[in-house]
Structures are given as structure tokens and as C-alpha cells.
Biopython code that builds the backbone (N, CA, C, O; Angstrom):
import numpy as np
from Bio.PDB.StructureBuilder import StructureBuilder

atoms = [
    (1, "MET", "N", (-78.563, -26.820, 142.269)),
    (1, "MET", "CA", (-78.106, -28.192, 142.190)),
    (1, "MET", "C", (-76.604, -28.221, 141.950)),
    (1, "MET", "O", (-76.042, -27.326, 141.319)),
    (2, "ALA", "N", (-75.977, -29.249, 142.457)),
    (2, "ALA", "CA", (-74.532, -29.417, 142.301)),
    (2, "ALA", "C", (-74.210, -30.058, 140.951)),
    (2, "ALA", "O", (-75.027, -30.772, 140.369)),
    (3, "ILE", "N", (-72.994, -29.779, 140.470)),
    (3, "ILE", "CA", (-72.502, -30.344, 139.215)),
    (3, "ILE", "C", (-71.441, -31.391, 139.555)),
    (3, "ILE", "O", (-70.632, -31.194, 140.462)),
    (4, "TYR", "N", (-71.452, -32.502, 138.824)),
    (4, "TYR", "CA", (-70.540, -33.615, 139.066)),
    (4, "TYR", "C", (-69.887, -34.043, 137.762)),
    (4, "TYR", "O", (-70.518, -34.054, 136.704)),
    (5, "LEU", "N", (-68.614, -34.393, 137.859)),
    (5, "LEU", "CA", (-67.867, -34.941, 136.735)),
    (5, "LEU", "C", (-67.551, -36.393, 137.067)),
    (5, "LEU", "O", (-66.920, -36.677, 138.085)),
    (6, "THR", "N", (-67.984, -37.304, 136.219)),
    (6, "THR", "CA", (-67.707, -38.724, 136.430)),
    (6, "THR", "C", (-66.808, -39.242, 135.318)),
    (6, "THR", "O", (-67.055, -39.016, 134.134)),
    (7, "ARG", "N", (-65.755, -39.946, 135.734)),
    (7, "ARG", "CA", (-64.851, -40.615, 134.809)),
    (7, "ARG", "C", (-65.084, -42.116, 134.987)),
    (7, "ARG", "O", (-65.188, -42.606, 136.112)),
    (8, "PHE", "N", (-65.166, -42.837, 133.876)),
    (8, "PHE", "CA", (-65.425, -44.268, 133.992)),
    (8, "PHE", "C", (-64.660, -45.042, 132.938)),
    (8, "PHE", "O", (-64.234, -44.493, 131.922)),
    (9, "SER", "N", (-64.496, -46.327, 133.203)),
    (9, "SER", "CA", (-63.906, -47.249, 132.233)),
    (9, "SER", "C", (-64.745, -48.513, 132.203)),
    (9, "SER", "O", (-65.196, -49.005, 133.237)),
    (10, "TYR", "N", (-64.946, -49.026, 131.002)),
    (10, "TYR", "CA", (-65.682, -50.279, 130.821)),
    (10, "TYR", "C", (-64.753, -51.465, 131.021)),
    (10, "TYR", "O", (-63.537, -51.345, 130.877)),
    (11, "THR", "N", (-65.334, -52.612, 131.353)),
    (11, "THR", "CA", (-64.572, -53.856, 131.386)),
    (11, "THR", "C", (-64.348, -54.316, 129.943)),
    (11, "THR", "O", (-65.069, -53.884, 129.044)),
    (12, "PRO", "N", (-63.362, -55.185, 129.709)),
    (12, "PRO", "CA", (-63.184, -55.731, 128.360)),
    (12, "PRO", "C", (-64.450, -56.451, 127.868)),
    (12, "PRO", "O", (-64.776, -56.395, 126.682)),
    (13, "GLU", "N", (-65.149, -57.116, 128.767)),
    (13, "GLU", "CA", (-66.382, -57.811, 128.386)),
    (13, "GLU", "C", (-67.456, -56.832, 127.914)),
    (13, "GLU", "O", (-68.199, -57.122, 126.976)),
    (14, "THR", "N", (-67.533, -55.682, 128.563)),
    (14, "THR", "CA", (-68.507, -54.673, 128.144)),
    (14, "THR", "C", (-68.166, -54.158, 126.755)),
    (14, "THR", "O", (-69.052, -54.019, 125.912)),
    (15, "TRP", "N", (-66.882, -53.870, 126.507)),
    (15, "TRP", "CA", (-66.476, -53.420, 125.174)),
    (15, "TRP", "C", (-66.810, -54.481, 124.128)),
    (15, "TRP", "O", (-67.275, -54.149, 123.038)),
    (16, "ALA", "N", (-66.578, -55.753, 124.451)),
    (16, "ALA", "CA", (-66.878, -56.828, 123.499)),
    (16, "ALA", "C", (-68.371, -56.859, 123.183)),
    (16, "ALA", "O", (-68.752, -57.023, 122.024)),
    (17, "ARG", "N", (-69.219, -56.704, 124.197)),
    (17, "ARG", "CA", (-70.670, -56.671, 123.968)),
    (17, "ARG", "C", (-71.065, -55.466, 123.122)),
    (17, "ARG", "O", (-71.927, -55.573, 122.250)),
    (18, "MET", "N", (-70.435, -54.318, 123.378)),
    (18, "MET", "CA", (-70.779, -53.117, 122.618)),
    (18, "MET", "C", (-70.282, -53.197, 121.173)),
    (18, "MET", "O", (-70.897, -52.610, 120.283)),
    (19, "ILE", "N", (-69.182, -53.911, 120.924)),
    (19, "ILE", "CA", (-68.724, -54.117, 119.547)),
    (19, "ILE", "C", (-69.740, -54.984, 118.803)),
    (19, "ILE", "O", (-70.058, -54.722, 117.643)),
    (20, "GLU", "N", (-70.241, -56.006, 119.471)),
    (20, "GLU", "CA", (-71.238, -56.887, 118.858)),
    (20, "GLU", "C", (-72.582, -56.189, 118.650)),
    (20, "GLU", "O", (-73.289, -56.459, 117.679)),
    (21, "ASN", "N", (-72.922, -55.294, 119.567)),
    (21, "ASN", "CA", (-74.217, -54.615, 119.513)),
    (21, "ASN", "C", (-74.016, -53.147, 119.930)),
    (21, "ASN", "O", (-74.324, -52.788, 121.067)),
    (22, "PRO", "N", (-73.503, -52.295, 119.025)),
    (22, "PRO", "CA", (-73.246, -50.890, 119.379)),
    (22, "PRO", "C", (-74.500, -50.218, 119.948)),
    (22, "PRO", "O", (-75.612, -50.402, 119.454)),
    (23, "GLU", "N", (-74.275, -49.436, 120.997)),
    (23, "GLU", "CA", (-75.387, -48.795, 121.701)),
    (23, "GLU", "C", (-74.976, -47.406, 122.153)),
    (23, "GLU", "O", (-73.869, -47.214, 122.656)),
    (24, "ASP", "N", (-75.859, -46.440, 121.974)),
    (24, "ASP", "CA", (-75.661, -45.077, 122.479)),
    (24, "ASP", "C", (-76.083, -45.069, 123.941)),
    (24, "ASP", "O", (-77.274, -45.161, 124.239)),
    (25, "ARG", "N", (-75.126, -44.960, 124.853)),
    (25, "ARG", "CA", (-75.404, -45.044, 126.283)),
    (25, "ARG", "C", (-75.867, -43.716, 126.892)),
    (25, "ARG", "O", (-76.153, -43.658, 128.088)),
    (26, "ARG", "N", (-75.943, -42.665, 126.099)),
    (26, "ARG", "CA", (-76.397, -41.372, 126.642)),
    (26, "ARG", "C", (-77.804, -41.454, 127.201)),
    (26, "ARG", "O", (-78.077, -40.901, 128.266)),
    (27, "GLU", "N", (-78.696, -42.131, 126.504)),
    (27, "GLU", "CA", (-80.083, -42.209, 126.983)),
    (27, "GLU", "C", (-80.184, -42.974, 128.288)),
    (27, "GLU", "O", (-80.953, -42.601, 129.174)),
    (28, "ALA", "N", (-79.406, -44.049, 128.411)),
    (28, "ALA", "CA", (-79.388, -44.795, 129.676)),
    (28, "ALA", "C", (-78.892, -43.887, 130.798)),
    (28, "ALA", "O", (-79.497, -43.837, 131.869)),
    (29, "ALA", "N", (-77.795, -43.169, 130.560)),
    (29, "ALA", "CA", (-77.240, -42.271, 131.575)),
    (29, "ALA", "C", (-78.255, -41.188, 131.950)),
    (29, "ALA", "O", (-78.423, -40.863, 133.125)),
    (30, "ARG", "N", (-78.924, -40.639, 130.944)),
    (30, "ARG", "CA", (-79.929, -39.602, 131.193)),
    (30, "ARG", "C", (-81.054, -40.152, 132.083)),
    (30, "ARG", "O", (-81.499, -39.475, 133.009)),
    (31, "THR", "N", (-81.504, -41.357, 131.805)),
    (31, "THR", "CA", (-82.568, -41.980, 132.596)),
    (31, "THR", "C", (-82.143, -42.145, 134.052)),
    (31, "THR", "O", (-82.926, -41.875, 134.963)),
    (32, "TYR", "N", (-80.896, -42.592, 134.276)),
    (32, "TYR", "CA", (-80.423, -42.807, 135.646)),
    (32, "TYR", "C", (-80.433, -41.518, 136.444)),
    (32, "TYR", "O", (-80.942, -41.488, 137.564)),
    (33, "ILE", "N", (-79.877, -40.452, 135.885)),
    (33, "ILE", "CA", (-79.769, -39.205, 136.651)),
    (33, "ILE", "C", (-81.124, -38.525, 136.802)),
    (33, "ILE", "O", (-81.400, -37.918, 137.837)),
    (34, "GLU", "N", (-81.972, -38.622, 135.781)),
    (34, "GLU", "CA", (-83.301, -38.020, 135.896)),
    (34, "GLU", "C", (-84.156, -38.745, 136.936)),
    (34, "GLU", "O", (-85.079, -38.150, 137.491)),
    (35, "SER", "N", (-83.865, -40.012, 137.207)),
    (35, "SER", "CA", (-84.641, -40.759, 138.204)),
    (35, "SER", "C", (-84.461, -40.207, 139.614)),
    (35, "SER", "O", (-85.276, -40.480, 140.496)),
    (36, "VAL", "N", (-83.389, -39.424, 139.835)),
    (36, "VAL", "CA", (-83.178, -38.804, 141.145)),
    (36, "VAL", "C", (-83.355, -37.288, 141.079)),
    (36, "VAL", "O", (-82.960, -36.578, 142.004)),
    (37, "GLY", "N", (-83.946, -36.791, 139.996)),
    (37, "GLY", "CA", (-84.195, -35.365, 139.865)),
    (37, "GLY", "C", (-83.055, -34.576, 139.284)),
    (37, "GLY", "O", (-83.025, -33.352, 139.414)),
    (38, "GLY", "N", (-82.105, -35.248, 138.638)),
    (38, "GLY", "CA", (-80.944, -34.565, 138.077)),
    (38, "GLY", "C", (-81.047, -34.382, 136.579)),
    (38, "GLY", "O", (-82.095, -34.601, 135.971)),
    (39, "LYS", "N", (-79.907, -33.965, 135.989)),
    (39, "LYS", "CA", (-79.858, -33.699, 134.556)),
    (39, "LYS", "C", (-78.485, -34.097, 134.023)),
    (39, "LYS", "O", (-77.462, -33.815, 134.649)),
    (40, "LEU", "N", (-78.468, -34.751, 132.868)),
    (40, "LEU", "CA", (-77.218, -35.076, 132.185)),
    (40, "LEU", "C", (-76.856, -33.896, 131.292)),
    (40, "LEU", "O", (-77.652, -33.487, 130.446)),
    (41, "HIS", "N", (-75.653, -33.346, 131.478)),
    (41, "HIS", "CA", (-75.195, -32.218, 130.659)),
    (41, "HIS", "C", (-74.275, -32.646, 129.528)),
    (41, "HIS", "O", (-74.117, -31.917, 128.548)),
    (42, "GLY", "N", (-73.665, -33.826, 129.651)),
    (42, "GLY", "CA", (-72.791, -34.273, 128.586)),
    (42, "GLY", "C", (-72.281, -35.676, 128.836)),
    (42, "GLY", "O", (-72.199, -36.130, 129.977)),
    (43, "PHE", "N", (-71.940, -36.359, 127.753)),
    (43, "PHE", "CA", (-71.437, -37.731, 127.799)),
    (43, "PHE", "C", (-70.422, -37.855, 126.673)),
    (43, "PHE", "O", (-70.747, -37.638, 125.506)),
    (44, "TRP", "N", (-69.187, -38.207, 127.029)),
    (44, "TRP", "CA", (-68.121, -38.303, 126.037)),
    (44, "TRP", "C", (-67.322, -39.572, 126.247)),
    (44, "TRP", "O", (-67.195, -40.062, 127.369)),
    (45, "TYR", "N", (-66.779, -40.106, 125.148)),
    (45, "TYR", "CA", (-65.789, -41.169, 125.222)),
    (45, "TYR", "C", (-64.431, -40.541, 124.966)),
    (45, "TYR", "O", (-64.339, -39.474, 124.359)),
    (46, "ALA", "N", (-63.364, -41.210, 125.436)),
    (46, "ALA", "CA", (-62.035, -40.610, 125.345)),
    (46, "ALA", "C", (-60.972, -41.684, 125.202)),
    (46, "ALA", "O", (-61.205, -42.857, 125.492)),
    (47, "PHE", "N", (-59.803, -41.260, 124.751)),
    (47, "PHE", "CA", (-58.612, -42.091, 124.806)),
    (47, "PHE", "C", (-57.928, -41.773, 126.127)),
    (47, "PHE", "O", (-58.078, -40.667, 126.647)),
    (48, "GLY", "N", (-57.191, -42.712, 126.669)),
    (48, "GLY", "CA", (-56.421, -42.411, 127.866)),
    (48, "GLY", "C", (-56.806, -43.267, 129.046)),
    (48, "GLY", "O", (-57.289, -44.389, 128.893)),
    (49, "GLU", "N", (-56.587, -42.724, 130.219)),
    (49, "GLU", "CA", (-56.791, -43.467, 131.463)),
    (49, "GLU", "C", (-58.242, -43.901, 131.658)),
    (49, "GLU", "O", (-58.498, -44.963, 132.226)),
    (50, "HIS", "N", (-59.192, -43.094, 131.193)),
    (50, "HIS", "CA", (-60.617, -43.392, 131.345)),
    (50, "HIS", "C", (-61.259, -43.530, 129.968)),
    (50, "HIS", "O", (-60.866, -42.862, 129.012)),
    (51, "ASP", "N", (-62.250, -44.409, 129.888)),
    (51, "ASP", "CA", (-62.948, -44.618, 128.625)),
    (51, "ASP", "C", (-63.982, -43.542, 128.342)),
    (51, "ASP", "O", (-64.292, -43.265, 127.183)),
    (52, "GLY", "N", (-64.518, -42.936, 129.390)),
    (52, "GLY", "CA", (-65.556, -41.943, 129.175)),
    (52, "GLY", "C", (-65.693, -40.968, 130.326)),
    (52, "GLY", "O", (-65.152, -41.166, 131.414)),
    (53, "TRP", "N", (-66.436, -39.908, 130.046)),
    (53, "TRP", "CA", (-66.658, -38.814, 130.994)),
    (53, "TRP", "C", (-68.123, -38.389, 130.904)),
    (53, "TRP", "O", (-68.692, -38.330, 129.814)),
    (54, "ASN", "N", (-68.723, -38.097, 132.048)),
    (54, "ASN", "CA", (-70.084, -37.557, 132.103)),
    (54, "ASN", "C", (-70.069, -36.278, 132.919)),
    (54, "ASN", "O", (-69.309, -36.152, 133.879)),
    (55, "LEU", "N", (-70.899, -35.343, 132.539)),
    (55, "LEU", "CA", (-71.125, -34.140, 133.327)),
    (55, "LEU", "C", (-72.599, -34.161, 133.722)),
    (55, "LEU", "O", (-73.482, -34.139, 132.865)),
    (56, "TRP", "N", (-72.851, -34.203, 135.018)),
    (56, "TRP", "CA", (-74.204, -34.353, 135.558)),
    (56, "TRP", "C", (-74.539, -33.201, 136.489)),
    (56, "TRP", "O", (-73.661, -32.502, 136.995)),
    (57, "GLU", "N", (-75.823, -33.026, 136.698)),
    (57, "GLU", "CA", (-76.327, -32.133, 137.739)),
    (57, "GLU", "C", (-77.255, -32.983, 138.595)),
    (57, "GLU", "O", (-78.067, -33.739, 138.062)),
    (58, "ALA", "N", (-77.145, -32.869, 139.910)),
    (58, "ALA", "CA", (-78.001, -33.637, 140.816)),
    (58, "ALA", "C", (-78.389, -32.756, 141.992)),
    (58, "ALA", "O", (-77.674, -31.814, 142.334)),
    (59, "PRO", "N", (-79.531, -33.067, 142.612)),
    (59, "PRO", "CA", (-80.012, -32.233, 143.717)),
    (59, "PRO", "C", (-79.086, -32.222, 144.934)),
    (59, "PRO", "O", (-79.047, -31.238, 145.672)),
    (60, "ASP", "N", (-78.336, -33.318, 145.148)),
    (60, "ASP", "CA", (-77.488, -33.409, 146.333)),
    (60, "ASP", "C", (-76.509, -34.572, 146.173)),
    (60, "ASP", "O", (-76.628, -35.380, 145.252)),
    (61, "ASN", "N", (-75.541, -34.640, 147.087)),
    (61, "ASN", "CA", (-74.525, -35.687, 147.024)),
    (61, "ASN", "C", (-75.113, -37.086, 147.180)),
    (61, "ASN", "O", (-74.637, -38.025, 146.541)),
    (62, "ILE", "N", (-76.122, -37.240, 148.005)),
    (62, "ILE", "CA", (-76.722, -38.555, 148.223)),
    (62, "ILE", "C", (-77.365, -39.063, 146.934)),
    (62, "ILE", "O", (-77.220, -40.235, 146.590)),
    (63, "SER", "N", (-78.071, -38.191, 146.223)),
    (63, "SER", "CA", (-78.684, -38.586, 144.959)),
    (63, "SER", "C", (-77.633, -38.998, 143.948)),
    (63, "SER", "O", (-77.793, -40.010, 143.265)),
    (64, "MET", "N", (-76.549, -38.220, 143.843)),
    (64, "MET", "CA", (-75.485, -38.553, 142.898)),
    (64, "MET", "C", (-74.798, -39.839, 143.306)),
    (64, "MET", "O", (-74.487, -40.673, 142.455)),
    (65, "ALA", "N", (-74.556, -40.014, 144.600)),
    (65, "ALA", "CA", (-73.935, -41.251, 145.079)),
    (65, "ALA", "C", (-74.804, -42.455, 144.752)),
    (65, "ALA", "O", (-74.287, -43.510, 144.386)),
    (66, "ALA", "N", (-76.119, -42.310, 144.881)),
    (66, "ALA", "CA", (-77.028, -43.415, 144.571)),
    (66, "ALA", "C", (-76.907, -43.818, 143.108)),
    (66, "ALA", "O", (-76.892, -45.008, 142.793)),
    (67, "VAL", "N", (-76.822, -42.843, 142.215)),
    (67, "VAL", "CA", (-76.661, -43.137, 140.791)),
    (67, "VAL", "C", (-75.315, -43.821, 140.546)),
    (67, "VAL", "O", (-75.255, -44.839, 139.857)),
    (68, "ALA", "N", (-74.243, -43.273, 141.103)),
    (68, "ALA", "CA", (-72.909, -43.849, 140.901)),
    (68, "ALA", "C", (-72.833, -45.262, 141.467)),
    (68, "ALA", "O", (-72.253, -46.151, 140.844)),
    (69, "LEU", "N", (-73.415, -45.473, 142.641)),
    (69, "LEU", "CA", (-73.407, -46.811, 143.244)),
    (69, "LEU", "C", (-74.177, -47.807, 142.385)),
    (69, "LEU", "O", (-73.730, -48.935, 142.175)),
    (70, "SER", "N", (-75.322, -47.387, 141.896)),
    (70, "SER", "CA", (-76.142, -48.254, 141.065)),
    (70, "SER", "C", (-75.413, -48.639, 139.779)),
    (70, "SER", "O", (-75.401, -49.808, 139.393)),
    (71, "ILE", "N", (-74.811, -47.658, 139.122)),
    (71, "ILE", "CA", (-74.065, -47.929, 137.895)),
    (71, "ILE", "C", (-72.862, -48.825, 138.200)),
    (71, "ILE", "O", (-72.615, -49.803, 137.494)),
    (72, "GLY", "N", (-72.125, -48.490, 139.243)),
    (72, "GLY", "CA", (-70.944, -49.272, 139.611)),
    (72, "GLY", "C", (-71.277, -50.708, 139.970)),
    (72, "GLY", "O", (-70.495, -51.615, 139.682)),
    (73, "ALA", "N", (-72.419, -50.929, 140.591)),
    (73, "ALA", "CA", (-72.822, -52.273, 140.996)),
    (73, "ALA", "C", (-73.290, -53.120, 139.821)),
    (73, "ALA", "O", (-73.443, -54.334, 139.957)),
    (74, "GLY", "N", (-73.521, -52.495, 138.669)),
    (74, "GLY", "CA", (-74.023, -53.220, 137.507)),
    (74, "GLY", "C", (-73.025, -54.151, 136.850)),
    (74, "GLY", "O", (-73.418, -55.026, 136.078)),
    (75, "GLY", "N", (-71.732, -53.983, 137.139)),
    (75, "GLY", "CA", (-70.715, -54.886, 136.627)),
    (75, "GLY", "C", (-70.146, -54.549, 135.260)),
    (75, "GLY", "O", (-69.231, -55.234, 134.803)),
    (76, "ALA", "N", (-70.654, -53.516, 134.586)),
    (76, "ALA", "CA", (-70.163, -53.170, 133.250)),
    (76, "ALA", "C", (-68.903, -52.308, 133.291)),
    (76, "ALA", "O", (-68.210, -52.164, 132.284)),
    (77, "LEU", "N", (-68.612, -51.736, 134.457)),
    (77, "LEU", "CA", (-67.476, -50.821, 134.563)),
    (77, "LEU", "C", (-66.326, -51.450, 135.332)),
    (77, "LEU", "O", (-66.535, -52.215, 136.273)),
    (78, "SER", "N", (-65.115, -51.120, 134.921)),
    (78, "SER", "CA", (-63.943, -51.530, 135.694)),
    (78, "SER", "C", (-63.543, -50.439, 136.681)),
    (78, "SER", "O", (-62.834, -50.704, 137.651)),
    (79, "SER", "N", (-64.001, -49.207, 136.431)),
    (79, "SER", "CA", (-63.750, -48.110, 137.381)),
    (79, "SER", "C", (-64.779, -47.010, 137.166)),
    (79, "SER", "O", (-65.294, -46.812, 136.066)),
    (80, "ILE", "N", (-65.062, -46.300, 138.259)),
    (80, "ILE", "CA", (-65.935, -45.123, 138.209)),
    (80, "ILE", "C", (-65.468, -44.170, 139.301)),
    (80, "ILE", "O", (-65.296, -44.571, 140.452)),
    (81, "GLU", "N", (-65.266, -42.915, 138.939)),
    (81, "GLU", "CA", (-64.830, -41.876, 139.877)),
    (81, "GLU", "C", (-65.682, -40.638, 139.640)),
    (81, "GLU", "O", (-65.826, -40.184, 138.505)),
    (82, "THR", "N", (-66.243, -40.095, 140.710)),
    (82, "THR", "CA", (-67.075, -38.897, 140.580)),
    (82, "THR", "C", (-66.483, -37.775, 141.420)),
    (82, "THR", "O", (-66.101, -37.980, 142.572)),
    (83, "THR", "N", (-66.413, -36.595, 140.835)),
    (83, "THR", "CA", (-65.885, -35.405, 141.493)),
    (83, "THR", "C", (-66.978, -34.348, 141.558)),
    (83, "THR", "O", (-67.629, -34.057, 140.556)),
    (84, "VAL", "N", (-67.175, -33.774, 142.743)),
    (84, "VAL", "CA", (-68.104, -32.651, 142.888)),
    (84, "VAL", "C", (-67.392, -31.407, 142.370)),
    (84, "VAL", "O", (-66.281, -31.101, 142.803)),
    (85, "LEU", "N", (-68.022, -30.695, 141.451)),
    (85, "LEU", "CA", (-67.436, -29.474, 140.903)),
    (85, "LEU", "C", (-68.033, -28.262, 141.608)),
    (85, "LEU", "O", (-69.237, -28.213, 141.860)),
    (86, "LEU", "N", (-67.191, -27.289, 141.923)),
    (86, "LEU", "CA", (-67.632, -26.052, 142.562)),
    (86, "LEU", "C", (-67.665, -24.935, 141.530)),
    (86, "LEU", "O", (-66.756, -24.810, 140.709)),
    (87, "SER", "N", (-68.704, -24.134, 141.574)),
    (87, "SER", "CA", (-68.753, -22.955, 140.707)),
    (87, "SER", "C", (-67.723, -21.941, 141.196)),
    (87, "SER", "O", (-67.208, -22.054, 142.309)),
    (88, "VAL", "N", (-67.431, -20.967, 140.368)),
    (88, "VAL", "CA", (-66.517, -19.902, 140.779)),
    (88, "VAL", "C", (-67.103, -19.173, 141.989)),
    (88, "VAL", "O", (-66.381, -18.857, 142.935)),
    (89, "ASP", "N", (-68.413, -18.904, 141.959)),
    (89, "ASP", "CA", (-69.056, -18.217, 143.087)),
    (89, "ASP", "C", (-68.943, -19.027, 144.370)),
    (89, "ASP", "O", (-68.659, -18.468, 145.429)),
    (90, "ASP", "N", (-69.164, -20.354, 144.289)),
    (90, "ASP", "CA", (-69.036, -21.203, 145.476)),
    (90, "ASP", "C", (-67.605, -21.212, 145.989)),
    (90, "ASP", "O", (-67.374, -21.218, 147.198)),
    (91, "THR", "N", (-66.644, -21.213, 145.072)),
    (91, "THR", "CA", (-65.241, -21.206, 145.481)),
    (91, "THR", "C", (-64.883, -19.903, 146.177)),
    (91, "THR", "O", (-64.169, -19.914, 147.180)),
    (92, "ILE", "N", (-65.367, -18.784, 145.661)),
    (92, "ILE", "CA", (-65.111, -17.490, 146.306)),
    (92, "ILE", "C", (-65.741, -17.463, 147.693)),
    (92, "ILE", "O", (-65.138, -16.961, 148.642)),
    (93, "GLU", "N", (-66.957, -18.005, 147.812)),
    (93, "GLU", "CA", (-67.608, -18.076, 149.127)),
    (93, "GLU", "C", (-66.780, -18.936, 150.085)),
    (93, "GLU", "O", (-66.625, -18.586, 151.255)),
    (94, "ALA", "N", (-66.251, -20.052, 149.598)),
    (94, "ALA", "CA", (-65.410, -20.911, 150.438)),
    (94, "ALA", "C", (-64.128, -20.190, 150.845)),
    (94, "ALA", "O", (-63.674, -20.323, 151.981)),
    (95, "LEU", "N", (-63.543, -19.427, 149.920)),
    (95, "LEU", "CA", (-62.338, -18.665, 150.245)),
    (95, "LEU", "C", (-62.620, -17.636, 151.338)),
    (95, "LEU", "O", (-61.818, -17.452, 152.254)),
    (96, "GLU", "N", (-63.768, -16.969, 151.229)),
    (96, "GLU", "CA", (-64.142, -15.989, 152.257)),
    (96, "GLU", "C", (-64.332, -16.676, 153.614)),
    (96, "GLU", "O", (-63.896, -16.160, 154.644)),
    (97, "LYS", "N", (-64.976, -17.826, 153.606)),
    (97, "LYS", "CA", (-65.215, -18.561, 154.853)),
    (97, "LYS", "C", (-63.896, -19.069, 155.439)),
    (97, "LYS", "O", (-63.740, -19.138, 156.658)),
    (98, "ALA", "N", (-62.947, -19.425, 154.564)),
    (98, "ALA", "CA", (-61.653, -19.938, 155.022)),
    (98, "ALA", "C", (-60.898, -18.918, 155.864)),
    (98, "ALA", "O", (-60.065, -19.291, 156.690)),
    (99, "LYS", "N", (-61.184, -17.626, 155.660)),
    (99, "LYS", "CA", (-60.517, -16.579, 156.448)),
    (99, "LYS", "C", (-60.750, -16.760, 157.943)),
    (99, "LYS", "O", (-59.888, -16.413, 158.750)),
    (100, "SER", "N", (-61.901, -17.299, 158.319)),
    (100, "SER", "CA", (-62.241, -17.418, 159.739)),
    (100, "SER", "C", (-61.700, -18.690, 160.376)),
    (100, "SER", "O", (-61.829, -18.872, 161.587)),
    (101, "ILE", "N", (-61.101, -19.571, 159.588)),
    (101, "ILE", "CA", (-60.578, -20.836, 160.122)),
    (101, "ILE", "C", (-59.118, -20.612, 160.508)),
    (101, "ILE", "O", (-58.309, -20.176, 159.689)),
    (102, "ARG", "N", (-58.804, -20.906, 161.723)),
    (102, "ARG", "CA", (-57.440, -20.696, 162.234)),
    (102, "ARG", "C", (-56.668, -22.004, 162.160)),
    (102, "ARG", "O", (-56.447, -22.667, 163.174)),
    (103, "TYR", "N", (-56.258, -22.371, 160.940)),
    (103, "TYR", "CA", (-55.520, -23.610, 160.721)),
    (103, "TYR", "C", (-54.115, -23.510, 161.298)),
    (103, "TYR", "O", (-53.455, -22.477, 161.180)),
    (104, "ARG", "N", (-53.663, -24.599, 161.926)),
    (104, "ARG", "CA", (-52.295, -24.687, 162.423)),
    (104, "ARG", "C", (-51.669, -25.914, 161.798)),
    (104, "ARG", "O", (-52.184, -27.016, 161.989)),
    (105, "PRO", "N", (-50.555, -25.772, 161.042)),
    (105, "PRO", "CA", (-49.874, -26.926, 160.455)),
    (105, "PRO", "C", (-49.411, -27.901, 161.529)),
    (105, "PRO", "O", (-49.186, -27.490, 162.668)),
    (106, "PRO", "N", (-49.260, -29.187, 161.196)),
    (106, "PRO", "CA", (-48.761, -30.157, 162.165)),
    (106, "PRO", "C", (-47.402, -29.759, 162.718)),
    (106, "PRO", "O", (-46.550, -29.248, 161.991)),
    (107, "ALA", "N", (-47.212, -29.992, 163.978)),
    (107, "ALA", "CA", (-45.936, -29.734, 164.674)),
    (107, "ALA", "C", (-45.497, -28.285, 164.586)),
    (107, "ALA", "O", (-44.305, -27.988, 164.675)),
    (108, "ALA", "N", (-46.446, -27.384, 164.412)),
    (108, "ALA", "CA", (-46.069, -25.961, 164.328)),
    (108, "ALA", "C", (-46.350, -25.266, 165.642)),
    (108, "ALA", "O", (-46.101, -24.068, 165.772)),
]
sb = StructureBuilder()
sb.init_structure("model")
sb.init_model(0)
sb.init_chain("A")
sb.init_seg("    ")
for serial, (resi, resn, name, xyz) in enumerate(atoms, 1):
    if name == "N":
        sb.init_residue(resn, " ", resi, " ")
    sb.init_atom(name, np.array(xyz, "f"), 0.0, 1.0, " ", f" {name:<3s}", serial, name[0])
structure = sb.get_structure()
């Protein structure tokens, strides 16, 4: 299964609701990813450009996209960005495969 890193930010309205009624969102996140056969590896809040970070595992990009789309469509987030993470082994395999690609820079 592939690993994904998601960065998200809540809307001001979502923060206001959570201040009024604090809630641990890890269980909700776990339910979403498990519904497509995945696994939540971590959930963190942060200072900075993004309010939080999730580390997920999902069977494929379509499953992860479905979760991200569903969460994004819910209206609680002002932004959501998901990055597919490659293992070191996958990166080495990609590097080996890159040897056979005869790339030519533009106008070269």
C-alpha cells in the first residue's frame, strides 16, 4: 500500500465550533481511511502554514483521492493537500528505471 502525507487547515468557523465543543478528530480520520481499506498512521496539529498533518496508508491513489475529496467537500477545511510518499526502495527502483529514459531538455 502507498503512504500519503496530507496537510490541512480548518476554516475559522470550524475552529470556533471546536473551541465550543473540543473533539479528537483522530477517530473520524481513522474511520474515513479504513472505509477504503487504508490505515491512519498519525494525526498532528501544528503551528504555521497548515493547521494539521496526517500520515495515511491506502490501497491506491483512487482510494486516497476519494477520502481527500470527501473530507474536502465537507466544508470544514480551508485547504487540503495530499502528497504521495515514495519509500527509499521505490525511489531506487525509479532511479534505475530513469536510466532507460532518453530525456532531451527543451531547445537542446
